[in-house]
C-alpha positions, 0 to 999 in steps of 0.5 A: 748497886750492879756487880762488875763481871768477874774477868776469870768467869768471862775468860771461862765462857770464852773458852767454852764458846771457842770449844763449841764453835771449834775455834783455836788449835786446842779444839781442832780436829784430828791431824791427818797425815797428808802423805798417807792420805795422798797414798790412799787416794792414789791407791783407790784411783790406781785400782779403779775402785769406787770408794771416793764416790761415797768417802773422802779423807776429811769430810763427809760425802755420803759415807763417813770420812776416812779420818773419822773411821781411823779415829773410831778404831784407833788403838782398838784390838783387831781394828785392821781386821774389823775395818777390812771386813766392813770394806769387803763385806759391806756394813750396816748400822755401824755409823748412825746417820749414814746409809749402809755400805754395799759389799763386793766393792773391793776384793779381800786383798784390796780390803786389807790394804785399804783398811791399813791405809785408812787406819794410818791416816790420823796421827 
């Protein structure tokens, strides 16, 4: 005699599968503040910075998406200083699977502004 599937077990499998596939709002990624994202992109372009050759707000280009950077450092002490320093001085080995970021692409003052803007992307 064959057992009938337990409806609760099937529902559990559906929830797990949805999580794996990224379906549903409960499994959605971070909410990006679009107004802040626009300001960041505008700042980069108006200052003639090459940031967007390697970065985007919400998807990988060559470097990590800025929203991912914001999530990684969200709520951490000295986040702004850490991100600013990485922008000004370059970085290597901070992001597995990504190439090193060269130094000198932004001034120290621009790096501080960029760090602050990046860290405010994710609500």
